[in-house]
MOPAC internal coordinates of N, CA, C and O (Angstrom, degrees):
PM7 1SCF
backbone

  N    0.0000 0     0.00 0     0.00 0    0    0    0
  C    1.4510 1     0.00 0     0.00 0    1    0    0
  C    1.5203 1   108.54 1     0.00 0    2    1    0
  O    1.2310 1   120.99 1   -47.20 1    3    2    1
  N    1.3079 1   115.72 1   132.80 1    3    2    1
  C    1.4603 1   119.59 1  -179.60 1    5    3    2
  C    1.5335 1   110.46 1   -77.00 1    6    5    3
  O    1.2310 1   121.17 1   -19.41 1    7    6    5
  N    1.3007 1   115.37 1   160.59 1    7    6    5
  C    1.4659 1   120.85 1   177.48 1    9    7    6
  C    1.5290 1   109.70 1   -61.09 1   10    9    7
  O    1.2310 1   120.66 1   141.63 1   11   10    9
  N    1.3234 1   116.33 1   -38.37 1   11   10    9
  C    1.4664 1   120.47 1  -179.97 1   13   11   10
  C    1.5294 1   111.09 1   -64.11 1   14   13   11
  O    1.2310 1   120.50 1   137.97 1   15   14   13
  N    1.3337 1   116.65 1   -42.03 1   15   14   13
  C    1.4643 1   120.28 1   177.96 1   17   15   14
  C    1.5217 1   110.95 1   -63.61 1   18   17   15
  O    1.2310 1   120.81 1   136.17 1   19   18   17
  N    1.3314 1   116.06 1   -43.83 1   19   18   17
  C    1.4658 1   120.50 1   179.64 1   21   19   18
  C    1.5304 1   110.04 1   -63.44 1   22   21   19
  O    1.2310 1   120.38 1   136.25 1   23   22   21
  N    1.3208 1   116.87 1   -43.75 1   23   22   21
  C    1.4631 1   120.71 1   179.81 1   25   23   22
  C    1.5308 1   111.69 1   -64.30 1   26   25   23
  O    1.2310 1   120.85 1   142.97 1   27   26   25
  N    1.3323 1   115.99 1   -37.03 1   27   26   25
  C    1.4663 1   120.51 1   177.65 1   29   27   26
  C    1.5317 1   110.29 1   -62.17 1   30   29   27
  O    1.2310 1   120.69 1   130.60 1   31   30   29
  N    1.3232 1   116.28 1   -49.40 1   31   30   29
  C    1.4622 1   120.05 1   179.24 1   33   31   30
  C    1.5198 1   111.16 1   -61.90 1   34   33   31
  O    1.2310 1   120.96 1   139.23 1   35   34   33
  N    1.3120 1   115.78 1   -40.77 1   35   34   33
  C    1.4663 1   121.01 1  -179.10 1   37   35   34
  C    1.5325 1   110.32 1   -62.12 1   38   37   35
  O    1.2310 1   120.75 1   141.04 1   39   38   37
  N    1.3277 1   116.17 1   -38.96 1   39   38   37
  C    1.4591 1   120.33 1  -179.20 1   41   39   38
  C    1.5317 1   111.53 1   -76.53 1   42   41   39
  O    1.2310 1   120.43 1   135.40 1   43   42   41
  N    1.3299 1   116.79 1   -44.60 1   43   42   41
  C    1.4663 1   120.62 1  -175.96 1   45   43   42
  C    1.5210 1   112.44 1   -72.92 1   46   45   43
  O    1.2310 1   120.17 1   145.90 1   47   46   45
  N    1.3209 1   117.28 1   -34.10 1   47   46   45
  C    1.4712 1   122.07 1  -175.26 1   49   47   46
  C    1.5327 1   110.08 1  -125.73 1   50   49   47
  O    1.2310 1   120.48 1  -129.86 1   51   50   49
  N    1.3023 1   116.69 1    50.14 1   51   50   49
  C    1.4619 1   121.87 1  -173.85 1   53   51   50
  C    1.5219 1   112.48 1   -52.71 1   54   53   51
  O    1.2310 1   120.42 1   130.50 1   55   54   53
  N    1.3126 1   116.80 1   -49.50 1   55   54   53
  C    1.4715 1   120.87 1  -177.49 1   57   55   54
  C    1.5267 1   110.67 1   -57.96 1   58   57   55
  O    1.2310 1   120.70 1   133.67 1   59   58   57
  N    1.3135 1   116.26 1   -46.33 1   59   58   57
  C    1.4640 1   120.52 1  -178.20 1   61   59   58
  C    1.5235 1   111.87 1   -72.88 1   62   61   59
  O    1.2310 1   120.79 1   144.19 1   63   62   61
  N    1.3305 1   116.09 1   -35.81 1   63   62   61
  C    1.4633 1   119.84 1   177.50 1   65   63   62
  C    1.5274 1   109.80 1   -59.74 1   66   65   63
  O    1.2310 1   120.68 1   133.39 1   67   66   65
  N    1.3224 1   116.30 1   -46.61 1   67   66   65
  C    1.4642 1   120.34 1  -178.88 1   69   67   66
  C    1.5269 1   111.56 1   -66.42 1   70   69   67
  O    1.2310 1   120.19 1   144.70 1   71   70   69
  N    1.3213 1   117.25 1   -35.30 1   71   70   69
  C    1.4612 1   120.97 1   177.82 1   73   71   70
  C    1.5304 1   110.75 1   -67.27 1   74   73   71
  O    1.2310 1   120.39 1   134.11 1   75   74   73
  N    1.3286 1   116.85 1   -45.89 1   75   74   73
  C    1.4652 1   120.28 1   177.93 1   77   75   74
  C    1.5282 1   109.81 1   -64.47 1   78   77   75
  O    1.2310 1   120.05 1   140.41 1   79   78   77
  N    1.3280 1   117.51 1   -39.59 1   79   78   77
  C    1.4778 1   120.84 1   177.25 1   81   79   78
  C    1.5191 1   110.47 1   -58.26 1   82   81   79
  O    1.2310 1   120.68 1   134.86 1   83   82   81
  N    1.3219 1   116.31 1   -45.14 1   83   82   81
  C    1.4636 1   120.79 1  -179.36 1   85   83   82
  C    1.5349 1   110.98 1   -60.11 1   86   85   83
  O    1.2310 1   120.89 1   136.40 1   87   86   85
  N    1.3189 1   115.90 1   -43.60 1   87   86   85
  C    1.4677 1   120.24 1  -179.95 1   89   87   86
  C    1.5253 1   110.62 1   -65.09 1   90   89   87
  O    1.2310 1   120.56 1   133.23 1   91   90   89
  N    1.3277 1   116.53 1   -46.77 1   91   90   89
  C    1.4650 1   119.89 1  -179.33 1   93   91   90
  C    1.5221 1   110.73 1   -64.92 1   94   93   91
  O    1.2310 1   119.87 1   139.48 1   95   94   93
  N    1.3206 1   117.86 1   -40.52 1   95   94   93
  C    1.4634 1   119.67 1   178.25 1   97   95   94
  C    1.5255 1   111.45 1   -65.66 1   98   97   95
  O    1.2310 1   120.48 1   147.19 1   99   98   97
  N    1.3264 1   116.68 1   -32.81 1   99   98   97
  C    1.4667 1   119.28 1   176.28 1  101   99   98
  C    1.5257 1   110.18 1   -67.51 1  102  101   99
  O    1.2310 1   120.75 1   139.58 1  103  102  101
  N    1.3280 1   116.17 1   -40.42 1  103  102  101
  C    1.4677 1   120.26 1   176.75 1  105  103  102
  C    1.5320 1   110.74 1   -71.12 1  106  105  103
  O    1.2310 1   120.31 1   146.68 1  107  106  105
  N    1.3346 1   117.01 1   -33.32 1  107  106  105
  C    1.4699 1   124.56 1   177.81 1  109  107  106
  C    1.5355 1   111.21 1    41.57 1  110  109  107
  O    1.2310 1   120.49 1  -110.64 1  111  110  109
  N    1.3436 1   116.68 1    69.36 1  111  110  109
  C    1.4671 1   122.28 1  -169.37 1  113  111  110
  C    1.5280 1   116.10 1   -48.59 1  114  113  111
  O    1.2310 1   119.59 1   144.72 1  115  114  113
  N    1.3077 1   118.38 1   -35.28 1  115  114  113
  C    1.4738 1   119.26 1  -178.94 1  117  115  114
  C    1.5264 1   112.47 1  -121.89 1  118  117  115
  O    1.2310 1   120.14 1  -166.58 1  119  118  117
  N    1.3282 1   117.33 1    13.42 1  119  118  117
  C    1.4567 1   121.50 1   173.95 1  121  119  118
  C    1.5187 1   115.91 1    76.85 1  122  121  119
  O    1.2310 1   119.92 1  -162.53 1  123  122  121
  N    1.3336 1   117.76 1    17.47 1  123  122  121
  C    1.4657 1   119.73 1  -177.40 1  125  123  122
  C    1.5245 1   113.12 1   -72.88 1  126  125  123
  O    1.2310 1   120.50 1   137.90 1  127  126  125
  N    1.3294 1   116.64 1   -42.10 1  127  126  125
  C    1.4688 1   119.94 1  -179.95 1  129  127  126
  C    1.5191 1   109.60 1   -64.17 1  130  129  127
  O    1.2310 1   120.90 1   140.36 1  131  130  129
  N    1.3129 1   115.89 1   -39.64 1  131  130  129
  C    1.4650 1   120.95 1   178.29 1  133  131  130
  C    1.5247 1   111.05 1   -59.65 1  134  133  131
  O    1.2310 1   120.77 1   147.47 1  135  134  133
  N    1.3313 1   116.14 1   -32.53 1  135  134  133
  C    1.4695 1   120.36 1  -179.76 1  137  135  134
  C    1.5252 1   112.68 1   -86.46 1  138  137  135
  O    1.2310 1   120.08 1  -174.56 1  139  138  137
  N    1.3457 1   117.46 1     5.44 1  139  138  137
  C    1.4557 1   120.34 1   174.88 1  141  139  138
  C    1.5187 1   115.34 1   103.77 1  142  141  139
  O    1.2310 1   119.80 1  -171.64 1  143  142  141
  N    1.3254 1   117.98 1     8.36 1  143  142  141
  C    1.4647 1   120.53 1   177.47 1  145  143  142
  C    1.5301 1   109.55 1   -64.75 1  146  145  143
  O    1.2310 1   119.94 1   -24.48 1  147  146  145
  N    1.3298 1   117.72 1   155.52 1  147  146  145
  C    1.4652 1   120.26 1   179.48 1  149  147  146
  C    1.5331 1   111.76 1   -65.81 1  150  149  147
  O    1.2310 1   121.27 1   -20.48 1  151  150  149
  N    1.3344 1   115.18 1   159.52 1  151  150  149
  C    1.4626 1   120.94 1  -176.81 1  153  151  150
  C    1.5206 1   112.51 1   -61.88 1  154  153  151
  O    1.2310 1   119.66 1   158.02 1  155  154  153
  N    1.3269 1   118.25 1   -21.98 1  155  154  153
  C    1.4650 1   120.10 1  -179.16 1  157  155  154
  C    1.5328 1   112.95 1   -92.16 1  158  157  155
  O    1.2310 1   120.27 1  -168.64 1  159  158  157
  N    1.3098 1   117.09 1    11.36 1  159  158  157
  C    1.4664 1   122.27 1  -176.96 1  161  159  158
  C    1.5307 1   112.63 1   -56.28 1  162  161  159
  O    1.2310 1   120.08 1   141.37 1  163  162  161
  N    1.3141 1   117.46 1   -38.63 1  163  162  161
  C    1.4623 1   121.73 1  -176.53 1  165  163  162
  C    1.5343 1   112.00 1  -101.34 1  166  165  163
  O    1.2310 1   119.60 1  -157.62 1  167  166  165
  N    1.3288 1   118.37 1    22.38 1  167  166  165
  C    1.4643 1   120.53 1  -174.47 1  169  167  166
  C    1.5266 1   113.89 1   -65.23 1  170  169  167
  O    1.2310 1   119.53 1   152.31 1  171  170  169
  N    1.3148 1   118.51 1   -27.69 1  171  170  169
  C    1.4638 1   119.08 1   175.26 1  173  171  170
  C    1.5208 1   109.42 1   -64.72 1  174  173  171
  O    1.2310 1   120.51 1   134.11 1  175  174  173
  N    1.3206 1   116.64 1   -45.89 1  175  174  173
  C    1.4621 1   121.11 1   176.06 1  177  175  174
  C    1.5226 1   110.57 1   -63.00 1  178  177  175
  O    1.2310 1   120.30 1   138.66 1  179  178  177
  N    1.3109 1   117.03 1   -41.34 1  179  178  177
  C    1.4651 1   121.65 1   177.97 1  181  179  178
  C    1.5264 1   110.07 1   -57.81 1  182  181  179
  O    1.2310 1   120.48 1   134.14 1  183  182  181
  N    1.3204 1   116.70 1   -45.86 1  183  182  181
  C    1.4620 1   120.89 1   178.46 1  185  183  182
  C    1.5135 1   112.17 1   -62.18 1  186  185  183
  O    1.2310 1   120.27 1   138.93 1  187  186  185
  N    1.3161 1   117.09 1   -41.07 1  187  186  185
  C    1.4673 1   120.91 1   179.96 1  189  187  186
  C    1.5231 1   111.06 1   -64.63 1  190  189  187
  O    1.2310 1   120.38 1   136.62 1  191  190  189
  N    1.3176 1   116.87 1   -43.38 1  191  190  189
  C    1.4663 1   120.70 1   179.15 1  193  191  190
  C    1.5200 1   110.19 1   -66.10 1  194  193  191
  O    1.2310 1   120.21 1   136.33 1  195  194  193
  N    1.3263 1   117.20 1   -43.67 1  195  194  193
  C    1.4556 1   120.82 1  -179.70 1  197  195  194
  C    1.5262 1   110.48 1   -63.60 1  198  197  195
  O    1.2310 1   119.99 1   140.46 1  199  198  197
  N    1.3243 1   117.62 1   -39.54 1  199  198  197
  C    1.4695 1   120.41 1   178.10 1  201  199  198
  C    1.5268 1   110.79 1   -59.46 1  202  201  199
  O    1.2310 1   120.28 1   141.04 1  203  202  201
  N    1.3103 1   117.07 1   -38.96 1  203  202  201
  C    1.4612 1   120.41 1   176.72 1  205  203  202
  C    1.5167 1   112.06 1   -66.58 1  206  205  203
  O    1.2310 1   120.74 1   142.59 1  207  206  205
  N    1.3245 1   116.19 1   -37.41 1  207  206  205
  C    1.4619 1   120.69 1  -178.02 1  209  207  206
  C    1.5272 1   111.24 1   -69.88 1  210  209  207
  O    1.2310 1   120.47 1   132.43 1  211  210  209
  N    1.3288 1   116.71 1   -47.57 1  211  210  209
  C    1.4760 1   120.06 1  -174.97 1  213  211  210
  C    1.5177 1   112.13 1   -88.71 1  214  213  211
  O    1.2310 1   120.17 1   166.63 1  215  214  213
  N    1.3495 1   117.29 1   -13.37 1  215  214  213
  C    1.4631 1   122.20 1  -179.51 1  217  215  214
  C    1.5264 1   110.56 1    44.19 1  218  217  215
  O    1.2310 1   120.96 1  -125.77 1  219  218  217
  N    1.3185 1   115.77 1    54.23 1  219  218  217
  C    1.4647 1   124.25 1  -173.55 1  221  219  218
  C    1.5289 1   110.51 1   -82.35 1  222  221  219
  O    1.2310 1   120.09 1   -91.49 1  223  222  221
  N    1.3171 1   117.44 1    88.51 1  223  222  221
  C    1.4660 1   121.18 1  -179.16 1  225  223  222
  C    1.4903 1   111.83 1   -86.87 1  226  225  223
  O    1.2310 1   120.10 1   180.00 1  227  226  225

């Protein structure tokens, strides 16, 4: 997912983007947030998951 695509989803679906981010950060797939990474560390993954949810064509 490109940065532009992620930024578009983040802007258009802010509420849902932040909710998906919270869930992914809680799951912390590779333990980066736990080690002190910023909250936006998994935002590419967040964007990919959100794109699947909203199916924004």
